[in-house]
N, C-alpha and C positions, 0 to 999 in steps of 0.2 A: 113158598115150592119153587124148585125149579123145573124148568122144560130143556132146556139146556144149555150144555156148556162146549164151548169152542174152540182148540188150542194150535195154537202153530208156534215155531219155533221155543219151544221150551221142553229144557232134559230130553228124551227122548221123541220128541214127538215134534218130526220135522216139518210135515204140512200138514198142511187144516185138515184137525180133524173134529168130527163134533160128538160130541157122547147124548144121545136124546132119553128123559125120561118121562115122554111119552111112551103109553103101552100099547104095543104092535099088534094091526087087524089083522095082518100075517096069518097062512096056515091055517085056515078055513075058519078065520072068528074066534080061534081059544080066548077072545081077551073077554067075550059077551060071556063067559062064564066067573066072569073075575071080582074075589071077594070086594064088596063096597072101603072092606079097611085098607085094604091094599093103594088105591086110589080117590083121585077126587077131580069130580067132572068141571072143566073152568071151560066156559065158550066151546063148548062140544067137544074138548081134549081129557083125556083122563090121561092124569099126569098124574105119576104114580110117589106115591109118598117114601120109597125105598127103592135103592138101585143096588141090587152086588154084582159084582165084579165080578166073571173066575176066568181062570188064563194059566194059562204056563206061565215059568217064573222066567223075568226077562220080559217078557211081553206089553210093560209098562202101568201093570195095577196099579201100583203103589205110587207112579208116579201123575199117575192119572189126578189120585188124593192129595198129591203134593202142588199141582198145580193151581185147585181149588185153595188150598188152604195161603198159595201164596198169593192170587187175586185176593184173599179175606182180608191176608198182611195188607198189600198195598194200598187197598181200599182205604182202612182204617187207621193206618202206624204211620204219624210224622218222622221222617229222619231226626235223630238227634242234633243235626250240625249242617246248618246248612252252605254245608263245603260236602257233604256227602254225596256220592255217588247211587242211583237208585239201585237193589238187587237185582242183577242181571243174570237170568241163568237160560242160554240159549242150546242149543244143537249146537255140538263139537265135533263130529266127526263127520265132517266137511270144509272144503275150505270159504266158502261162502257165509254159510249161519251163522255164524259169531259175530259178522258183521252189518248181520240185520234183526231190525227189532225183532220184541215175544208180541204175540199178539192174543188177546183172551176177551172171547165174549161170551155175558151172560145172560141168558134169556127166563126170567120168576116172574113170581107173583106175590104180591103186596093184599092180603088182604081180598083175592082173585080182580086185581089191576097188574094187568100187561106190565113189564118196565125191560129195556136192554141193556147190559153196561157194558162199554166198550172200552179195552184200554191198550195201548202201544210204547211200549219200555226198551228203550235201547240202552245201552252203556253209560249215556254220558248225562241221558233223563228220561223225562215222559213226555215221551215223543206226541200226542193225541189222547186225549179221553174224554167218551161220552155217555152220557145220559139221556134218556128215551123215553116218555112213556107210550108204549106201545097196544092200549087197548082195546081201540077201533083204527086207529091206525096212528101213524107213529110219529108223534111230537115231540119236540127236543126241548129236554129242560135246560141242559147246556152243554155245550161244545166247546172244548178247551185242545190249544195247539202250542207248541214252543215257534216261534221265530229263534228260526237262530243267528239270522241278519244283526235282529234287535238283542241277540238273548234274552228274550223277555218271553213270560206266558204271558197267552192273551183265551179270554174267555169271551164266548159268544151267547149270552143266554137267552134262550128261547121264549117266544111268548106266553106258556103254561109253566116257567119259574115262575116261584110265590115268593121270591125273595126283594124285599125294598131294592132299590136302585142305591141306597145308601149302601146298603150289607151287600150288594152287588160287587160296589167298585171295595167294600173290606176285603172279601175275600178274593177278588182278583191279586189286589197289591198283598195279601199274604198267603200267596198262593206260587212258591215255589218253583223250582225246575224239578225236581227233586221228588215233591211231594203230591200227593191225586186231591183233585178238587173234595173226595170229597173227605176224604183224612185231614186235609186244611180245615173244612167246613167244620169237622166234629172237636177242635184244638179252641174255634170261637166262639163265643156267645153273640150268635145268629139266627134270628129269629124265620125257621122255614119248613111246614108240616113235611113238604116230598123231600127236601135236603133230610129232615131228623129219623124218617123212616125207613129211609135208604140208606142210610149211614147205621142204622140201629139193626137191618136186617145183615148187613156185610158184618156187622161186633158180634150180633147176639144168635140172628135166625138161622145161620148155616153148621149143618150140625151132620156127623160122620161118624159112619161105626166104626169104632176102635176094637181091640184085641180084648181089653177087660172090660167092653160092656157087657153086661152078661143076659139080655133078653134081647135078641132082635124086636121080639112083639114092643118094645119100649119104644122104641123109635117110631114108630106105626101114630102116638097120640099125641 
């Protein structure tokens, strides 16, 4: 389940914008009567199972879902060629944003365990990427950055990472500048429960309602 999604410098979203899936307690506590089917309570937070976006044309509704789908693609799909540049879709209506990276952050739960995934993408490479477990305190699983002086991907694995040292080495040498660590893991035969669960989450668990869906209620189960 998604707790929040943060977008910066992606298409119509120039400034940092956060979409929260936490049921609000404003307006006199109206959420107290919210039917349990609409949310799941995790760590004292009411996480909505379904989020509806309502707004005028041109206010960024479609681009919000596009950004989430873009994050899913970057996290799971390796480019076909090592020389390919990453897909880069910045805000284009000023003179500065097209020279800055896109930044996306997803806070989410897998079996009630909280994770945060962050990625920064420029026109030339994936600049930075991080996966943390944030259940009780923020614990790094891995942090990746691109060293431009060496033109090399550097990955630092946290103490909570369950990859063997050999598999950590294999993952680092196979992660190219245009591919995410998660996508590279998905293409290799490596043993990690943490990486497998998070890769599977992006690959199979992110779901968005489309016009072809017959019933919104189906998405609640």
